[in-house]
C-alpha positions in Angstrom: 33.1 7.1 -18.4 34.1 10.5 -20.1 34.6 10.6 -23.5 37.7 12.4 -22.8 39.3 9.8 -20.3 39.0 7.0 -22.8 40.7 9.0 -25.6 44.5 9.0 -24.3 44.0 4.8 -24.6 44.1 5.1 -28.0 46.9 7.9 -28.6 49.7 6.6 -27.4 51.1 5.7 -31.0 50.4 9.1 -32.3 53.2 11.4 -32.7 53.5 15.1 -31.2 50.9 16.6 -33.9 48.0 14.1 -33.5 44.9 14.5 -31.4 46.6 12.9 -28.3 49.4 15.6 -28.5 49.3 18.9 -27.1 47.4 21.7 -28.5 48.2 23.8 -31.2 51.5 21.3 -31.5 52.5 20.4 -35.4 54.3 22.5 -38.1 52.4 25.6 -39.5 50.5 25.4 -36.2 47.3 24.2 -37.5 47.8 21.5 -39.5 48.0 17.8 -38.9 51.0 15.2 -39.4 50.4 12.0 -41.2 50.0 9.5 -38.6 52.7 6.9 -38.7 52.1 3.1 -39.6 51.0 1.9 -36.1 48.9 4.7 -35.0 45.1 4.9 -35.3 43.5 6.9 -38.0 40.7 9.2 -36.1 37.6 7.2 -37.7 39.1 3.6 -36.2 39.7 5.5 -33.1 35.5 6.4 -33.0 34.5 3.2 -33.6 36.5 1.6 -31.2 34.9 4.3 -28.7 31.7 3.7 -29.9 33.0 -0.5 -29.2 33.9 0.1 -26.0 31.1 2.6 -24.7 28.6 0.0 -25.4 30.8 -3.1 -23.7 30.8 -0.7 -20.6 27.2 -0.1 -21.0 25.9 -4.0 -21.4 28.4 -4.8 -18.2 27.0 -2.1 -16.0 23.2 -3.1 -17.0 23.9 -6.6 -16.4 25.3 -5.7 -12.8 22.5 -3.7 -11.7 19.2 -5.4 -13.2 20.0 -9.0 -13.6 18.3 -11.0 -10.8 22.2 -12.0 -9.6 23.6 -9.0 -10.3 24.8 -8.6 -6.3 26.8 -11.6 -6.7 28.4 -10.3 -9.8 29.3 -7.0 -8.4 30.9 -8.9 -4.8 32.6 -11.2 -6.7 33.9 -10.0 -9.6 34.6 -6.4 -10.1 35.0 -5.1 -6.4 35.9 -8.2 -4.8 39.3 -6.8 -4.1 37.9 -3.4 -3.2 35.7 -5.1 -0.3 38.6 -6.5 1.0 41.2 -3.1 1.3 41.4 -2.1 4.7 40.7 1.5 5.7 43.1 4.4 4.6 45.9 4.9 7.3 45.0 7.7 10.0 41.5 6.6 9.8 40.7 9.3 7.3 37.1 8.5 5.2 37.8 7.7 1.4 37.0 10.5 -0.8 33.7 11.2 -2.2 32.2 9.9 -5.7 32.8 12.9 -7.8 29.9 13.9 -9.8 29.4 12.8 -13.4 30.4 9.8 -12.1 27.4 7.6 -12.4 25.7 5.2 -10.3 28.7 2.5 -10.7 31.2 5.1 -10.1 29.2 6.3 -6.9 28.7 2.4 -6.1 32.4 1.7 -6.4 33.6 5.0 -4.3 31.0 4.4 -1.5 32.5 0.9 -1.0 30.5 -1.9 0.5 27.8 -0.2 1.8 26.5 1.8 -0.9 26.5 -1.5 -3.2 24.4 -3.3 -0.4 22.0 -0.4 -0.5 21.5 -0.7 -4.1 21.1 -4.6 -3.9 18.4 -4.2 -1.5 16.8 -1.3 -3.4 16.9 -3.6 -6.2 15.4 -6.6 -4.8 12.7 -4.5 -2.9 11.9 -3.1 -6.3 11.5 -6.7 -7.7 9.5 -8.3 -4.7 7.1 -5.3 -4.8 6.5 -5.5 -8.4 6.2 -9.4 -7.6 3.6 -9.1 -5.2 1.6 -6.3 -7.0 1.0 -8.6 -10.4 -0.5 -10.7 -7.9 -3.1 -8.8 -6.3 -6.7 -8.5 -7.2 -7.4 -5.1 -9.1 -9.6 -4.6 -6.1 -6.9 -5.0 -3.6 -4.5 -2.6 -5.8 -7.3 0.1 -6.1 -7.5 0.0 -2.7 -3.9 0.2 -1.8 -3.6 2.9 -4.2 -6.7 4.6 -1.8 -4.6 3.7 1.3 -1.5 5.4 -0.3 -3.6 8.7 -1.0 -5.0 8.9 2.7 -1.5 8.6 4.1 0.1 11.4 1.9 -3.3 13.6 2.8 -1.7 12.6 6.3 1.9 12.9 6.2 0.9 16.3 4.6 -1.5 17.6 7.5 1.1 16.1 9.9 3.6 18.4 8.6 1.6 22.0 9.0 2.4 24.0 12.2 1.1 23.3 15.6 -1.8 24.9 17.2 -4.8 23.6 15.1 -3.2 22.5 11.9 -5.5 23.2 8.8 -8.3 23.7 11.2 -10.4 26.8 10.6 -10.7 30.0 12.7 -13.9 29.7 15.0 -15.6 31.7 17.1 -16.5 29.8 20.3 -20.0 30.1 21.8 -21.2 27.7 24.6 -24.1 25.7 23.8 -27.4 26.5 26.2 -27.5 24.3 29.2 -23.5 23.6 29.6 -23.9 25.0 33.7 -27.3 24.4 35.4 -28.9 26.0 38.7 -28.3 24.4 41.8 -31.4 21.8 42.7 -34.5 24.0 44.6 -35.2 20.7 47.0 -32.4 20.2 49.8 -32.6 16.4 49.8 -31.9 16.5 46.5 -29.2 18.9 46.6 -27.4 16.6 49.2 -27.9 13.8 47.3 -26.4 15.6 44.6 -23.3 16.4 46.4 -22.5 12.6 47.8 -22.4 11.4 43.8 -19.7 14.3 43.1 -18.2 13.1 46.2 -18.1 9.5 44.5 -16.7 11.3 41.7 -13.9 12.7 43.8 -13.2 9.4 45.3 -12.9 7.6 41.8 -11.1 10.5 40.5 -8.2 10.9 43.5 -7.5 7.4 43.6 -7.3 7.2 39.8 -4.9 10.3 40.3 -2.9 8.6 42.9 -2.5 5.3 41.5 -2.8 5.1 37.7 -2.2 9.0 36.3 -1.8 8.7 32.6 -2.7 5.1 32.4 -5.8 4.0 30.9 -7.8 2.7 34.0 -7.5 1.9 37.7 -7.2 -1.4 39.5 -8.4 -0.5 43.1 -7.7 -3.5 44.9 -3.8 -3.8 44.0 -3.9 -0.1 43.6 -2.3 0.1 40.1 -2.9 0.7 36.5 -5.1 -1.5 34.2 -5.2 -1.4 30.5 -7.1 -2.7 27.8 -5.8 -3.9 24.2 -9.0 -1.8 22.8 -6.7 1.5 22.9 -3.5 -0.3 21.9 -0.9 2.2 23.1 -2.9 5.3 23.3 -3.1 6.0 27.0 -5.3 8.1 29.3 -8.5 6.8 28.8 -10.1 7.6 32.2 -8.9 11.5 31.9 -10.2 11.9 28.5 -13.7 9.8 29.3 -14.1 12.1 32.5 -13.8 15.7 30.9 -16.9 16.5 31.0 -18.0 14.8 34.4 -15.6 16.9 36.0 -17.0 19.9 34.1 -20.6 19.7 34.8 -19.6 18.7 38.6 -17.7 22.2 38.8 -14.6 19.9 39.8 -12.1 23.1 38.1 -9.0 22.0 39.5 -9.4 18.5 38.5 -10.9 19.5 35.2 -7.8 21.9 34.7 -5.2 19.4 35.6 -6.5 16.7 33.0 -6.6 19.4 30.3 -2.6 20.0 31.1 -2.5 15.8 30.7 -3.8 16.0 27.4 -1.8 18.8 26.3 0.9 17.7 27.0 0.8 14.0 26.9 -2.1 12.7 24.6 -0.1 11.2 21.8 -2.1 9.4 19.0 1.3 8.9 17.2 1.6 4.8 17.8 2.1 1.8 16.2 -0.9 -0.4 17.6 -4.0 -1.5 16.7 -7.2 -0.2 18.4 -11.0 -0.8 18.4 -12.3 2.0 16.1 -15.6 2.0 18.0 -13.8 2.2 21.8 -11.7 4.9 20.7 -14.1 6.9 18.9 -16.7 6.7 21.6 -14.6 7.2 24.5 -11.6 9.3 23.0 -13.2 11.4 20.0 -16.4 11.6 21.8 -14.6 12.7 25.5 -12.6 15.3 23.3 -15.3 17.4 21.2 -17.8 17.3 24.2 -14.6 18.9 26.4 -14.3 21.8 23.4 -17.9 22.0 23.5 -18.4 22.5 27.6 -14.9 24.8 28.0 -14.3 26.2 24.4 -10.5 25.2 25.3 -8.9 24.7 21.2 -6.6 21.6 22.4 -9.9 19.8 22.6 -11.0 20.5 18.8 -7.3 20.0 17.8 -6.6 16.7 19.5 -10.6 15.3 18.4 -9.9 16.1 14.7 -6.4 14.3 14.9 -7.6 11.7 16.1 -10.6 11.4 13.9 -8.4 11.8 11.2 -6.2 8.9 12.2 -9.2 6.7 12.1 -10.3 7.4 8.3 -8.2 4.4 6.8 -10.7 2.0 8.4 -13.3 3.0 6.1 -10.9 1.5 3.0 -13.2 -1.5 2.3 -14.5 -2.2 -1.0 -17.9 -1.1 0.6 -16.8 1.8 2.6 -17.9 -0.2 6.1 -15.1 0.6 8.5 -13.1 -2.3 10.1 -13.4 -3.0 13.7 -9.7 -3.0 14.3 -7.2 -0.3 13.0 -3.2 0.2 13.0 -3.4 4.1 13.3 0.2 3.9 12.4 0.0 1.9 9.0 -3.8 2.3 8.4 -4.1 -1.4 7.8 -7.5 -2.9 9.2 -8.9 -6.1 10.1 -12.0 -7.3 11.7 -12.6 -9.3 14.6 -11.6 -13.2 14.2 -15.0 -14.8 15.8 -17.4 -12.0 14.0 -19.2 -14.5 11.5 -16.7 -14.7 8.7 -14.6 -11.7 9.0 -18.0 -9.4 9.3 -17.9 -5.8 10.9 -20.4 -5.4 13.9 -23.6 -3.4 13.8 -23.2 -1.4 16.9 -19.7 -1.0 16.2 -19.8 0.7 12.6 -22.9 2.4 13.4 -21.8 4.1 16.2 -19.8 7.0 14.5 -22.2 8.9 13.0 -23.0 11.8 15.7 -18.7 12.2 16.5 -18.1 12.1 12.9 -20.7 14.6 11.9 -19.2 17.0 14.5 -15.8 16.3 13.3 -16.7 17.7 9.9 -18.6 20.7 11.8 -15.7 21.7 13.6 -13.0 21.0 11.1 -14.5 22.2 8.1 -13.6 19.2 6.4 -16.5 17.2 4.7 -14.7 13.7 4.3 -15.8 12.9 7.9 -19.6 13.1 7.5 -19.3 11.5 4.2 -17.9 8.4 5.5 -20.8 7.6 8.0 -23.4 8.6 5.4 -22.2 6.3 3.2 -22.6 3.7 5.9 -26.5 4.5 5.8 -26.5 4.0 1.8 -24.9 0.7 1.7 -27.6 -0.3 4.7 -30.4 1.2 2.9 -29.8 -0.9 -0.3 -29.8 -4.3 1.8 -33.0 -6.7 2.7 -33.5 -6.7 5.7 -35.0 -9.9 7.4 -38.4 -8.8 8.5 -37.5 -5.8 8.9 -34.3 -6.3 11.3 -31.0 -5.6 11.2 -28.6 -8.7 11.6 -25.4 -7.9 13.8 -23.0 -8.7 11.0 -21.9 -7.3 7.9 -19.4 -8.2 5.6 -17.4 -5.0 4.6 -15.5 -6.9 1.4 -19.0 -8.4 -0.1 -21.7 -6.1 1.2 -24.0 -9.2 2.5 -25.1 -9.9 5.9 -23.4 -12.5 8.0 -25.5 -14.7 10.4 -28.5 -13.4 11.0 -28.5 -13.0 14.6 -30.4 -10.1 16.0 -30.0 -8.2 19.2 -31.0 -4.6 20.9 -28.3 -5.5 23.6 -24.5 -5.9 23.1 -23.5 -6.2 18.9 -26.4 -4.1 18.1 -27.7 -1.4 21.1 -25.9 1.6 19.9 -26.7 1.4 16.1 -30.6 2.3 16.8 -29.5 4.8 19.3 -27.4 6.8 17.1 -30.3 6.5 14.1 -32.5 8.5 16.7 -29.7 10.8 18.1 -28.4 11.9 14.7 -32.1 12.9 13.7 -32.5 15.0 17.0 -28.5 16.3 16.6 -29.9 17.7 13.0 -32.2 19.5 14.8 -34.7 17.4 13.3 -34.0 17.8 9.6 -32.0 14.3 8.8 -35.5 12.9 7.6 -33.2 9.4 6.5 -32.1 8.6 10.0 -35.6 9.5 11.4 -37.1 6.8 9.2 -34.5 4.4 10.0 -35.2 4.7 13.5 -39.2 4.0 13.7 -39.2 1.5 10.6 -36.7 -0.2 12.9 -38.8 0.2 16.1 -41.5 -1.0 14.6 -39.6 -4.4 13.7 -38.7 -4.8 17.1 -41.9 -4.6 18.7 -43.4 -6.9 16.1 -40.3 -9.8 16.2 -38.1 -9.2 19.8 -40.4 -7.5 22.7 -42.8 -9.9 24.8 -43.9 -10.0 27.9 -43.1 -12.7 30.9 -46.0 -14.6 32.7 -45.3 -12.2 35.4 -46.1 -9.1 33.4 -42.4 -8.0 32.5 -41.8 -6.3 29.1 -38.3 -7.7 27.7 -36.5 -7.3 24.4 -35.7 -10.9 23.4 -32.5 -12.1 20.6 -33.7 -13.2 17.4 -31.3 -16.0 16.0 -32.2 -16.8 12.5 -36.1 -16.6 13.2 -36.2 -18.4 16.8 -36.3 -16.3 19.8 -33.3 -16.9 22.6 -35.3 -15.3 25.8 -33.1 -13.7 27.5 -32.1 -9.8 28.2 -28.5 -7.7 28.7 -28.0 -5.2 30.7 -26.6 -3.5 27.8 -30.3 -3.6 26.7 -31.6 -1.8 29.4 -30.6 1.7 27.4 -33.4 1.1 25.5 -35.9 2.4 27.8 -34.6 5.7 27.6 -34.3 5.7 23.9 -38.0 4.6 23.4 -38.8 7.4 25.7 -36.6 9.9 23.9 -38.2 9.1 20.7 -41.7 9.1 21.9 -42.0 13.2 20.5 -40.8 12.2 17.0 -43.5 8.7 16.7 -46.9 9.2 15.1 -49.3 11.4 17.2 -51.0 8.0 18.1 -47.9 6.5 19.1 -46.5 9.0 21.3 -48.0 8.0 24.7 -47.1 4.2 23.8 -43.4 4.7 23.2 -43.1 6.6 27.0 -44.9 3.6 28.2 -42.7 1.3 26.6 -39.9 3.4 28.3 -41.4 2.8 31.7 -42.1 -1.1 31.2 -38.6 -1.7 30.2 -37.2 1.1 33.4 -39.5 -1.5 35.4 -38.2 -4.9 34.0 -34.5 -3.6 34.7 -35.0 -2.7 38.0 -36.5 -5.8 38.7 -33.1 -7.4 37.6 -31.2 -5.2 40.1 -33.7 -5.7 43.0 -33.9 -9.4 42.7 -30.0 -9.8 43.1 -28.7 -10.0 46.7 -26.3 -6.9 46.3 -29.2 -5.0 44.5 -27.0 -4.3 41.2 -27.7 -6.0 38.3 -26.0 -8.8 36.6 -24.9 -8.8 32.8 -27.6 -10.9 31.6 -30.9 -12.4 32.8 -33.3 -14.5 31.6 -37.1 -15.2 31.2 -37.3 -19.0 30.5 -37.3 -22.0 33.0 -39.3 -20.5 35.4 -37.4 -17.6 35.9 -38.1 -13.6 35.0 -35.6 -11.0 35.1 -32.5 -13.5 36.9 -29.3 -14.8 35.4 -29.0 -18.8 35.6 -25.8 -19.0 34.3 -22.4 -18.2 36.0 -20.7 -16.3 33.4 -23.9 -13.8 33.4 -23.6 -12.8 36.9 -21.1 -10.5 37.2 -21.4 -6.3 37.6 -18.7 -4.1 36.2 -20.4 -0.7 36.9 -22.3 -0.7 34.0 -24.7 2.6 33.7 -27.5 1.6 31.4 -30.1 1.0 33.8 -28.7 4.7 35.4 -29.3 5.9 32.2 -33.2 5.0 31.2 -33.9 6.0 35.2 -32.6 9.8 33.9 -34.6 9.7 30.9 -37.5 8.6 32.5 -37.4 11.0 35.1 -36.6 13.9 32.8 -39.6 12.9 30.3 -42.3 11.7 33.0 -40.5 13.7 36.7 -42.3 10.4 38.2 -40.2 10.6 41.4 -39.8 6.8 41.6 -36.9 6.9 39.3 -35.1 9.3 41.4 -35.6 6.6 44.3 -34.5 3.7 42.3 -31.6 5.8 41.2 -30.3 6.3 44.9 -30.8 2.9 45.6 -28.2 2.2 43.1 -26.0 4.7 45.0 -26.7 2.8 47.9 -25.6 -0.3 46.9 -22.3 1.2 44.7 -21.3 2.5 48.2 -22.1 -0.6 49.8 -20.5 -3.4 48.0 -18.1 -1.9 44.9 -16.5 1.1 46.9 -13.4 0.3 48.5 -10.2 2.6 49.5 -8.7 2.5 46.2 -11.4 4.0 44.3 -14.8 1.5 42.6 -14.8 -1.9 41.7 -16.7 -4.2 39.4 -18.3 -7.7 41.6 -18.3 -10.9 39.8 -21.4 -12.6 41.2 -24.2 -10.2 42.3 -26.1 -13.2 44.2 -23.5 -13.8 46.4 -23.5 -12.8 50.0 -20.1 -11.9 49.7 -18.7 -9.4 47.6 -15.8 -10.3 45.2 -14.6 -7.5 43.4 -13.0 -7.7 39.8 -10.3 -5.0 40.5 -11.2 -2.4 37.6 -12.5 0.6 37.5 -13.5 0.7 34.1 -13.1 4.8 32.7 -17.1 4.3 32.1 -17.8 4.6 35.6 -16.9 8.3 35.7 -17.9 9.1 32.1 -21.4 7.4 32.4 -22.6 5.8 35.5 -21.7 8.8 37.5 -22.9 11.4 34.9 -26.4 10.2 34.5 -26.6 9.6 38.4 -25.6 13.2 38.5 -27.8 14.3 36.1 -30.8 12.4 37.4 -30.3 14.6 40.9 -29.9 17.8 38.9 -32.7 20.7 37.4 -33.5 20.0 33.9 -31.6 23.0 32.6 -28.1 21.4 33.0 -27.7 20.1 29.4 -31.3 20.0 28.2 -32.3 17.6 25.6 -33.6 20.1 23.3 -30.2 21.7 22.7 -27.8 18.4 23.9 -27.7 14.7 22.8 -25.0 12.2 24.3 -23.1 9.7 22.3 -23.2 6.2 23.5 -20.6 6.9 26.3 -22.4 10.1 27.8 -20.3 12.6 26.3 -22.9 15.6 25.6 -22.9 17.2 21.9 -24.9 20.0 21.2 -27.5 19.7 18.4 -26.8 20.9 15.4 -29.3 24.0 15.1 -30.4 25.1 11.6 -29.4 28.7 11.6 -26.5 27.9 14.1 -23.9 28.1 10.4 -25.4 31.6 9.8 -24.9 33.1 13.5 -21.3 31.9 13.1 -20.9 33.5 9.9 -22.8 36.9 11.5 -20.5 36.8 14.4 -16.7 36.6 12.5 
């Protein structure tokens, strides 16, 4: 309370010439009359003023800082004010005057202001108590997350149009378009595959436009919780397939949807792995093929939203992330809260390109740190277990697979080396060391002469091979050129043997499409023996290996095997509303699962199209494919200099 308002309280006994009287009063105009016997002297007034001020300070300190102050406020001082009706005529009360302090503001603002003060006070107490209960590493993690959030908020406030991105002169990489096949039969088959793409796309557009995937039997949209509330997975996944198939109108409408509707500002938990390979990968490849700036902008925007996943004690990212809050966690079933090798190991290609396109090194730094953590660990028999705890930095259970949970980690070691224009020596060494351990401990040959890759569980082999593992045939062949000179032919041969085994897994079913997993025990070879392994969900891995083997050997059998798959897809998976997976490939009659997966357009049809294209379309010396078949250009050593010279 201002001193000027307190003085009159103590000046009532003073005469007209005292301090409480009018200015300039008293005899002689400048003296002060003696006070009467009942009046206070100036020093006494000053002492009383100090006492009263201290009392007021003490009261309001108790009101605002004691835990039960809200009861004191509402029940004593402002009880009557809270019951006052609003002024007549509905006019608002006058706002508090400046200089009145928080108490005056609270009193003038009425119950609403008091409630806000009480809520703020109690929230501060709760936050302080929670902070005191946390471990030091948790407090440091929270600080890092807050910093990341501030950086992201700052980026988000920048102008639209490519926020914070450096100007970049677009130069389309070699091989974004290719020549027509010279052989008319091959050309005709390629046109058929393009027609399949059009059938899949048109039905998605008709029945599920803007949603993630299509249910082709029930003719409606299908959504997976892998993407949270992010929509348009099929659109983003199909962009590069539409481009290389020269489906220009479809590509244009897909680009317009991305520009107007693709939104990452959602409060939802997503799979970091799936969103990275489908959305980030799809946007990056669409940019590199077309040069449309919207794809670069969206890719970097999404990449920034994935960065909080790395806020763990080791920097090994969480599997799941709420992209609004930045809170991450792992799958509850994954070996005591572990991160999964194939998930945190399948970010490298995309994040290196995010740094390349954004000028921000943080993306590449995050994935290079994963390498450092892995290189510090002992590997059982030279193998990489599928589970790694992101807090302790130690392996979970010792389960090793080149199929699900492990597969694309090995693929990305090789492709990181290739994408670096063969300068990433660390990636190269990790890959070839891993292949040596895989050959020694996992690769076996059946009594019928089929080469397969078993799974390793704590030192014991499970003689099972998944459809996902069939990608490895193409990987071994692609890596043959970098193997020691005496191993080059061996790696090509190993790829061919895996391709043959996977073809047998198709050929030994009634529908000529492969099961999810097949076994080599109990007297069976390359056959699924369990009901939950007999389904086919339009997977691409076998056709992927055919494509690599064709490009690297030009053996015509790979095109023939690919065409067998086309005929089987048309006979058993094509329906009026698109393409559907199958519940049992050994049955005489189709039982459709009613899902057209986004990767059918991104991978299966793209690999088929490339299998029947000339080698000048996306040539391997200039492109690598991410694990969702999105082509990313090799970062040639002189690319940076060329860009600088052309600016």
